[in-house]
VOZA-39196 format. One line per 2 residues: for each residue z, y, x of C-alpha. Coordinates in nm, 3 decimals, always signed. Layout:
// residues N
Z,Y,X ~ ...
***
This chain:
// residues 527
+0.000,+0.000,+0.000 ~ -0.096,+0.340,+0.141
+0.174,+0.601,+0.189 ~ -0.005,+0.832,-0.056
-0.029,+0.569,-0.328 ~ +0.327,+0.451,-0.267
+0.450,+0.808,-0.313 ~ +0.243,+0.838,-0.630
+0.395,+0.523,-0.779 ~ +0.753,+0.603,-0.679
+0.736,+0.958,-0.812 ~ +0.605,+0.851,-1.151
+0.935,+0.850,-1.342 ~ +0.827,+0.963,-1.688
+0.884,+0.743,-1.992 ~ +0.660,+0.440,-2.022
+0.325,+0.556,-2.156 ~ +0.134,+0.403,-2.446
-0.199,+0.478,-2.281 ~ -0.310,+0.263,-1.990
-0.535,+0.547,-1.874 ~ -0.221,+0.742,-1.781
-0.093,+0.472,-1.546 ~ -0.135,+0.516,-1.168
-0.282,+0.185,-1.054 ~ -0.369,+0.016,-0.731
-0.706,-0.150,-0.695 ~ -0.702,-0.519,-0.784
-1.012,-0.602,-0.583 ~ -0.818,-0.702,-0.273
-0.582,-0.936,-0.460 ~ -0.645,-1.308,-0.424
-0.349,-1.405,-0.645 ~ -0.271,-1.356,-1.012
+0.041,-1.336,-1.231 ~ +0.050,-1.558,-1.541
+0.231,-1.404,-1.841 ~ +0.308,-1.650,-2.120
+0.303,-1.485,-2.464 ~ +0.278,-1.122,-2.347
+0.428,-0.970,-2.660 ~ +0.703,-0.724,-2.751
+0.881,-0.559,-2.456 ~ +0.674,-0.743,-2.195
+0.433,-0.449,-2.216 ~ +0.669,-0.266,-1.981
+0.647,-0.553,-1.732 ~ +0.267,-0.555,-1.762
+0.262,-0.186,-1.680 ~ +0.475,-0.235,-1.369
+0.254,-0.521,-1.246 ~ -0.065,-0.325,-1.309
+0.072,-0.024,-1.123 ~ +0.122,-0.256,-0.825
-0.236,-0.376,-0.855 ~ -0.163,-0.730,-0.970
-0.432,-0.905,-1.175 ~ -0.293,-1.066,-1.491
-0.376,-1.374,-1.695 ~ -0.236,-1.408,-2.047
-0.133,-1.757,-2.156 ~ -0.064,-1.793,-2.527
+0.172,-2.080,-2.601 ~ -0.021,-2.168,-2.917
-0.313,-2.041,-3.120 ~ -0.080,-1.988,-3.416
+0.102,-1.693,-3.261 ~ +0.035,-1.380,-3.466
+0.191,-1.118,-3.239 ~ -0.046,-0.843,-3.130
-0.113,-0.755,-2.767 ~ -0.383,-0.581,-2.568
-0.620,-0.843,-2.420 ~ -0.804,-0.576,-2.219
-0.513,-0.568,-1.972 ~ -0.588,-0.925,-1.860
-0.860,-1.082,-1.651 ~ -0.846,-1.386,-1.877
-0.670,-1.497,-2.192 ~ -0.597,-1.868,-2.226
-0.446,-2.066,-2.511 ~ -0.228,-2.370,-2.445
-0.318,-2.653,-2.681 ~ -0.045,-2.902,-2.596
-0.163,-3.070,-2.275 ~ +0.074,-2.936,-2.008
-0.097,-3.102,-1.712 ~ -0.437,-2.995,-1.839
-0.321,-2.635,-1.877 ~ -0.169,-2.642,-1.527
-0.494,-2.783,-1.391 ~ -0.694,-2.503,-1.553
-0.464,-2.246,-1.390 ~ -0.508,-2.410,-1.049
-0.885,-2.383,-1.096 ~ -0.875,-2.009,-1.146
-1.064,-1.805,-0.888 ~ -0.736,-1.633,-0.802
-0.434,-1.848,-0.724 ~ -0.128,-1.812,-0.953
+0.159,-1.649,-0.764 ~ +0.407,-1.636,-1.053
+0.455,-1.752,-1.412 ~ +0.679,-1.548,-1.641
+0.768,-1.559,-2.011 ~ +0.661,-1.238,-2.179
+0.870,-1.307,-2.489 ~ +1.096,-1.567,-2.649
+0.816,-1.792,-2.769 ~ +0.681,-1.830,-2.417
+1.002,-1.941,-2.245 ~ +0.961,-2.320,-2.273
+0.598,-2.319,-2.158 ~ +0.672,-2.077,-1.873
+0.954,-2.304,-1.752 ~ +0.724,-2.605,-1.761
+0.422,-2.441,-1.597 ~ +0.628,-2.289,-1.316
+0.774,-2.632,-1.239 ~ +0.441,-2.816,-1.249
+0.272,-2.548,-1.037 ~ +0.565,-2.546,-0.788
+0.629,-2.177,-0.849 ~ +0.958,-1.992,-0.875
+1.123,-2.050,-1.214 ~ +1.416,-2.198,-1.405
+1.285,-2.553,-1.435 ~ +1.271,-2.777,-1.741
+1.598,-2.966,-1.699 ~ +1.804,-2.715,-1.899
+1.535,-2.552,-2.114 ~ +1.667,-2.705,-2.437
+2.022,-2.613,-2.340 ~ +1.918,-2.250,-2.296
+1.730,-2.246,-2.628 ~ +1.996,-2.403,-2.851
+2.316,-2.203,-2.897 ~ +2.531,-2.512,-2.950
+2.414,-2.682,-2.630 ~ +2.452,-2.352,-2.443
+2.823,-2.337,-2.529 ~ +2.875,-2.706,-2.453
+2.717,-2.659,-2.111 ~ +2.952,-2.368,-2.043
+3.244,-2.584,-2.154 ~ +3.143,-2.848,-1.898
+3.149,-2.576,-1.632 ~ +3.488,-2.441,-1.739
+3.346,-2.113,-1.869 ~ +3.451,-2.134,-2.235
+3.708,-2.298,-2.459 ~ +3.565,-2.182,-2.789
+3.603,-2.430,-3.078 ~ +3.270,-2.526,-3.234
+3.080,-2.801,-3.412 ~ +2.718,-2.884,-3.501
+2.650,-3.016,-3.851 ~ +2.356,-3.120,-4.066
+2.511,-3.073,-4.409 ~ +2.736,-2.835,-4.599
+2.979,-3.119,-4.670 ~ +3.032,-3.179,-4.298
+3.095,-2.806,-4.247 ~ +3.353,-2.803,-4.528
+3.537,-3.100,-4.378 ~ +3.540,-2.943,-4.029
+3.656,-2.598,-4.136 ~ +3.928,-2.730,-4.368
+4.127,-2.825,-4.057 ~ +4.096,-2.481,-3.894
+4.339,-2.194,-3.948 ~ +4.113,-1.910,-3.831
+3.792,-1.764,-3.970 ~ +3.464,-1.906,-3.844
+3.109,-1.797,-3.774 ~ +2.828,-2.001,-3.930
+2.486,-1.954,-3.771 ~ +2.159,-2.136,-3.703
+2.117,-2.331,-3.381 ~ +1.806,-2.128,-3.310
+1.690,-1.788,-3.420 ~ +1.381,-1.593,-3.337
+1.262,-1.234,-3.345 ~ +1.603,-1.069,-3.325
+1.736,-1.223,-3.647 ~ +2.093,-1.348,-3.620
+2.137,-1.491,-3.973 ~ +2.508,-1.540,-3.915
+2.802,-1.532,-4.157 ~ +3.174,-1.489,-4.102
+3.374,-1.709,-4.335 ~ +3.746,-1.720,-4.410
+3.750,-2.044,-4.609 ~ +3.591,-2.387,-4.599
+3.414,-2.313,-4.930 ~ +3.254,-1.997,-4.792
+3.153,-2.178,-4.471 ~ +2.991,-2.460,-4.669
+2.800,-2.208,-4.882 ~ +2.677,-2.023,-4.572
+2.568,-2.350,-4.412 ~ +2.376,-2.447,-4.725
+2.187,-2.117,-4.711 ~ +2.084,-2.169,-4.347
+1.987,-2.534,-4.395 ~ +1.787,-2.448,-4.706
+1.620,-2.144,-4.553 ~ +1.256,-2.087,-4.463
+1.318,-2.159,-4.093 ~ +1.235,-2.527,-4.047
+1.345,-2.527,-3.685 ~ +1.706,-2.546,-3.798
+1.804,-2.892,-3.923 ~ +2.164,-2.818,-3.823
+2.407,-2.527,-3.817 ~ +2.673,-2.421,-3.571
+3.026,-2.346,-3.680 ~ +3.233,-2.155,-3.424
+3.574,-1.997,-3.431 ~ +3.543,-1.624,-3.482
+3.667,-1.430,-3.179 ~ +3.747,-1.067,-3.245
+3.654,-0.824,-2.971 ~ +3.401,-0.575,-2.839
+3.045,-0.699,-2.820 ~ +2.837,-0.624,-2.511
+2.481,-0.698,-2.406 ~ +2.419,-0.741,-2.033
+2.061,-0.703,-1.907 ~ +1.987,-0.877,-1.576
+1.714,-0.974,-1.335 ~ +1.765,-1.288,-1.126
+1.589,-1.384,-0.805 ~ +1.659,-1.710,-0.621
+1.985,-1.750,-0.814 ~ +2.120,-1.401,-0.741
+2.144,-1.154,-1.028 ~ +2.139,-0.776,-1.064
+2.267,-0.588,-1.370 ~ +1.999,-0.353,-1.504
+2.180,-0.237,-1.817 ~ +2.505,-0.267,-2.008
+2.522,-0.199,-2.381 ~ +2.813,-0.189,-2.623
+2.732,-0.291,-2.980 ~ +2.893,-0.172,-3.300
+2.860,-0.378,-3.617 ~ +2.988,-0.337,-3.971
+3.111,-0.637,-4.167 ~ +2.930,-0.650,-4.502
+3.050,-0.945,-4.708 ~ +2.986,-1.243,-4.484
+2.715,-1.074,-4.276 ~ +2.706,-0.807,-4.008
+2.507,-0.486,-4.052 ~ +2.429,-0.355,-3.705
+2.528,+0.006,-3.655 ~ +2.418,+0.088,-3.302
+2.372,-0.010,-2.939 ~ +2.499,+0.241,-2.685
+2.434,+0.262,-2.312 ~ +2.747,+0.225,-2.101
+2.822,+0.378,-1.758 ~ +2.907,+0.096,-1.520
+3.267,+0.101,-1.398 ~ +3.265,-0.086,-1.069
+3.639,-0.076,-0.998 ~ +3.802,-0.408,-0.912
+3.926,-0.568,-1.235 ~ +3.742,-0.328,-1.467
+3.620,-0.475,-1.796 ~ +3.258,-0.408,-1.703
+3.290,-0.586,-1.371 ~ +3.473,-0.882,-1.529
+3.205,-0.915,-1.797 ~ +2.916,-0.899,-1.550
+3.072,-1.148,-1.310 ~ +3.125,-1.381,-1.607
+2.759,-1.341,-1.710 ~ +2.647,-1.422,-1.355
+2.851,-1.744,-1.371 ~ +2.699,-1.831,-1.708
+2.345,-1.772,-1.581 ~ +2.408,-2.004,-1.288
+2.560,-2.271,-1.515 ~ +2.257,-2.254,-1.744
+2.014,-2.297,-1.456 ~ +1.874,-1.944,-1.454
+1.731,-1.902,-1.105 ~ +1.455,-1.651,-1.167
+1.346,-1.388,-1.417 ~ +1.490,-1.146,-1.669
+1.764,-1.212,-1.922 ~ +1.985,-1.038,-2.174
+2.317,-1.192,-2.266 ~ +2.549,-1.120,-2.558
+2.918,-1.138,-2.477 ~ +3.228,-1.062,-2.681
+3.530,-0.939,-2.486 ~ +3.873,-1.031,-2.622
+4.163,-0.826,-2.484 ~ +4.377,-1.133,-2.419
+4.128,-1.418,-2.375 ~ +3.861,-1.232,-2.181
+3.481,-1.264,-2.216 ~ +3.298,-1.525,-2.426
+2.925,-1.580,-2.426 ~ +2.760,-1.557,-2.768
+2.397,-1.598,-2.669 ~ +2.189,-1.601,-2.351
+1.821,-1.507,-2.376 ~ +1.612,-1.577,-2.062
+1.352,-1.307,-2.121 ~ +1.345,-0.927,-2.116
+1.554,-0.731,-2.362 ~ +1.331,-0.672,-2.664
+1.178,-0.376,-2.842 ~ +1.221,-0.043,-2.659
+1.547,-0.130,-2.482 ~ +1.386,-0.155,-2.132
+1.224,+0.187,-2.173 ~ +1.550,+0.339,-2.299
+1.742,+0.226,-1.993 ~ +1.457,+0.336,-1.770
+1.497,+0.686,-1.914 ~ +1.874,+0.670,-1.856
+1.899,+0.526,-1.505 ~ +1.557,+0.581,-1.351
+1.258,+0.353,-1.353 ~ +1.331,+0.215,-1.006
+1.654,+0.057,-1.137 ~ +1.517,-0.063,-1.472
+1.466,-0.423,-1.579 ~ +1.085,-0.418,-1.592
+1.051,-0.268,-1.245 ~ +1.294,-0.508,-1.078
+1.143,-0.808,-1.258 ~ +0.794,-0.715,-1.137
+0.935,-0.674,-0.787 ~ +1.113,-1.011,-0.798
+0.800,-1.192,-0.922 ~ +0.581,-1.051,-0.648
+0.828,-1.029,-0.358 ~ +0.811,-0.652,-0.342
+1.137,-0.610,-0.149 ~ +1.323,-0.375,-0.386
+1.510,-0.663,-0.554 ~ +1.642,-0.797,-0.224
+1.743,-0.447,-0.117 ~ +1.927,-0.407,-0.447
+2.113,-0.736,-0.400 ~ +2.215,-0.641,-0.047
+2.330,-0.298,-0.166 ~ +2.543,-0.451,-0.441
+2.701,-0.696,-0.197 ~ +2.836,-0.392,-0.012
+3.000,-0.257,-0.328 ~ +2.731,-0.022,-0.458
+2.732,+0.033,-0.834 ~ +2.430,-0.138,-1.000
+2.319,+0.185,-1.163 ~ +2.427,+0.543,-1.238
+2.389,+0.653,-1.600 ~ +2.212,+0.988,-1.589
+2.142,+1.003,-1.963 ~ +2.337,+0.872,-2.262
+2.147,+0.680,-2.531 ~ +2.208,+0.538,-2.878
+1.975,+0.296,-3.056 ~ +2.086,+0.370,-3.412
+2.000,+0.097,-3.662 ~ +1.904,+0.257,-3.991
+2.121,+0.161,-4.288 ~ +2.024,+0.199,-4.651
+2.297,+0.232,-4.915 ~ +2.096,+0.228,-5.237
+1.848,+0.010,-5.422 ~ +1.525,+0.160,-5.551
+1.162,+0.253,-5.492 ~ +1.081,+0.486,-5.204
+0.908,+0.807,-5.316 ~ +0.843,+0.936,-4.963
+0.834,+0.777,-4.622 ~ +1.119,+0.861,-4.385
+0.869,+1.052,-4.173 ~ +0.759,+1.264,-4.469
+1.111,+1.325,-4.599 ~ +1.298,+1.387,-4.273
+1.062,+1.368,-3.978 ~ +1.063,+1.743,-3.922
+1.439,+1.782,-3.878 ~ +1.485,+1.448,-3.702
+1.237,+1.552,-3.434 ~ +1.413,+1.887,-3.403
+1.734,+1.714,-3.286 ~ +1.793,+1.786,-2.918
+1.844,+1.418,-2.838 ~ +1.563,+1.274,-3.053
+1.355,+1.021,-2.857 ~ +1.179,+0.795,-3.107
+1.171,+0.677,-3.468 ~ +1.065,+0.336,-3.596
+1.058,+0.290,-3.973 ~ +0.770,+0.108,-4.140
+0.873,+0.191,-4.497 ~ +0.603,+0.358,-4.703
+0.602,+0.526,-5.045 ~ +0.619,+0.256,-5.312
+0.822,+0.014,-5.099 ~ +1.141,-0.122,-5.246
+1.456,-0.059,-5.047 ~ +1.794,-0.222,-5.091
+2.135,-0.195,-4.922 ~ +2.128,-0.315,-4.560
+2.319,-0.639,-4.518 ~ +2.219,-0.762,-4.174
+1.978,-0.698,-3.888 ~ +1.682,-0.830,-4.089
+1.733,-0.585,-4.378 ~ +1.766,-0.270,-4.164
+1.475,-0.031,-4.234 ~ +1.428,+0.045,-3.864
+1.595,+0.248,-3.591 ~ +1.617,+0.591,-3.433
+1.670,+0.635,-3.059 ~ +1.865,+0.933,-2.931
+1.888,+1.020,-2.560 ~ +2.065,+1.314,-2.402
+2.273,+1.427,-2.107 ~ +2.581,+1.511,-2.318
+2.733,+1.210,-2.503 ~ +2.917,+1.445,-2.740
+2.590,+1.599,-2.860 ~ +2.421,+1.260,-2.897
+2.712,+1.120,-3.100 ~ +2.721,+1.431,-3.321
+2.350,+1.403,-3.397 ~ +2.390,+1.031,-3.473
+2.662,+1.129,-3.724 ~ +2.419,+1.376,-3.885
+2.169,+1.095,-3.939 ~ +2.434,+0.872,-4.095
+2.528,+1.152,-4.334 ~ +2.161,+1.200,-4.428
+2.144,+0.829,-4.513 ~ +2.448,+0.854,-4.739
+2.345,+1.169,-4.926 ~ +1.988,+1.055,-4.999
+1.813,+1.296,-4.763 ~ +1.663,+1.019,-4.547
+1.556,+0.783,-4.827 ~ +1.406,+0.976,-5.120
+1.386,+0.744,-5.421 ~ +1.140,+0.749,-5.707
+1.230,+0.738,-6.076 ~ +0.960,+0.473,-6.122
+1.068,+0.110,-6.147 ~ +0.740,-0.035,-6.024
+0.705,-0.132,-5.659 ~ +0.431,-0.264,-5.436
+0.687,-0.486,-5.260 ~ +0.872,-0.774,-5.424
+1.224,-0.731,-5.549 ~ +1.468,-0.883,-5.297
+1.659,-1.193,-5.409 ~ +1.987,-1.137,-5.586
+2.303,-1.202,-5.394 ~ +2.658,-1.287,-5.480
+2.911,-1.008,-5.510 ~ +3.199,-1.208,-5.649
+3.438,-1.068,-5.389 ~ +3.344,-0.708,-5.460
+3.176,-0.668,-5.122 ~ +2.848,-0.504,-5.037
+2.571,-0.761,-4.987 ~ +2.773,-1.081,-4.955
+2.601,-1.358,-4.760 ~ +2.236,-1.283,-4.827
+1.967,-1.435,-4.607 ~ +1.637,-1.256,-4.658
+1.323,-1.438,-4.544 ~ +1.158,-1.269,-4.250
+0.787,-1.245,-4.297 ~ +0.589,-1.428,-4.028
+0.280,-1.228,-4.118 ~ +0.194,-0.942,-3.887
-0.077,-0.691,-3.978 ~ -0.363,-0.808,-3.760
-0.639,-0.563,-3.696 ~ -0.999,-0.671,-3.758
-1.032,-0.690,-3.380 ~ -0.735,-0.925,-3.358
-0.878,-1.150,-3.629 ~ -1.205,-1.158,-3.441
-1.023,-1.274,-3.127 ~ -0.851,-1.551,-3.325
-1.188,-1.661,-3.458 ~ -1.326,-1.678,-3.103
-1.036,-1.901,-2.997 ~ -1.091,-2.144,-3.285
-1.463,-2.151,-3.218 ~ -1.409,-2.235,-2.851
-1.161,-2.510,-2.935 ~ -1.407,-2.681,-3.170
-1.727,-2.602,-2.981 ~ -1.967,-2.890,-2.898
-2.009,-3.041,-2.550 ~ -2.266,-2.774,-2.474
-1.983,-2.537,-2.384 ~ -1.949,-2.436,-2.016
-1.830,-2.729,-1.806 ~ -1.561,-2.523,-1.642
-1.378,-2.454,-1.972 ~ -1.078,-2.693,-1.957
-1.010,-2.905,-2.264 ~ -0.642,-2.813,-2.246
-0.714,-2.442,-2.287 ~ -0.933,-2.231,-2.506
-1.047,-1.914,-2.333 ~ -1.213,-1.594,-2.441
-1.319,-1.298,-2.233 ~ -1.346,-0.956,-2.391
-1.651,-0.835,-2.208 ~ -1.903,-0.993,-1.977
-1.919,-1.360,-1.888 ~ -1.673,-1.607,-1.745
-1.637,-1.594,-1.370
***
């Protein structure tokens, strides 16, 4: 890398841009290696940007042709689709003109395939031995129990009757949740009786998500919930972000209130240091040797930290960009992950610096990701942007707004993460100002300023299912189906059609197209 280009890349500290034309990029012509990104969806776009800035050619590997998430194929030299034959897919990657130097999961759905491909290709990764343990919350906790890292009481059951029998012997409240969740949905319930636990289990087992033929029942541990973002390289981890989460109990479910960035207190024995050291131990116990992760932990004043969930991929949505704005891009998760994948040197420098007692990061800006909460049921007359966009954007700490509600949509009281209308991100240098402006938004939600309802009773969206309110609580134990349908553009549908056509094409197809993978190239011909 030339000194001029290195200075250009290092000085580019603005927020991650939506336009690839704004990115300073190295030429890829000299590269003889390529980075494989499995399911490059969601927050992996920030990783893609960091790799492209460094001049690394990319290949997208979709874990199946059923995935409906949108991404930008133009960022990749090739887009391949795994059709079930692991060895065949690995062989097709070996036959690429440019040799694979790294395989990384771009999102949750790509984790298992990334683990397998990295192992078969003898590349850095987490291996397949503990993939199922990392994916299933019950096995995760049992693995930590084997390693002496938890003593939480839990059970795994396939029927509501089994749950009732198990919880009848417990004296504390319990959490009932699926063994696996996807897309940020927790679908958990807190239950104070065996009857309530059995009812919650029946809802999960009878839900739309067929991946869950069993539920987990765990003792409920009160405490402060944290999320710890990390990057791991050769078994050594660096903290790239620490969040504290606030949730509101609504019936049996939790309505998320906010995630807040936390300044790292590096003093010996500090809660932050205890939590992060615990997370490092958990990552090692779960076989995480390489890549990004975000881990949910609850900290109990007397019992210490307990792992709730470990996710071996980048923190989702805009979280990586938020922390980049708060601590500087050079310390952010996407930048350090790109560096670790391609042996850039910054990750090793960071590890050495931390070993000498340096704080992982300095929080220059304070941020809140405020989950929107609706308090009424009705038909939306105006979008949130139309009703309140002008004054929201006038807030000194306003950073972004995500709310897909449109006029005519039905809204109902928020009961859990799935029923939140969206979020607003606030970032500012003064925490007092940011908190005050967050309070203004909450007041606007309560007084009807944010959600302007229509007097009409007709809606273009279906009425949500009714839910029990026999305990006089708001939204007791409701599990709303999460739509798997994403609004594909015509271009996206055309790409899907090309994949299906290649998979079923006659023997006249190019000889070098592996049977294990379907491939399409956006422009030009195959190399």
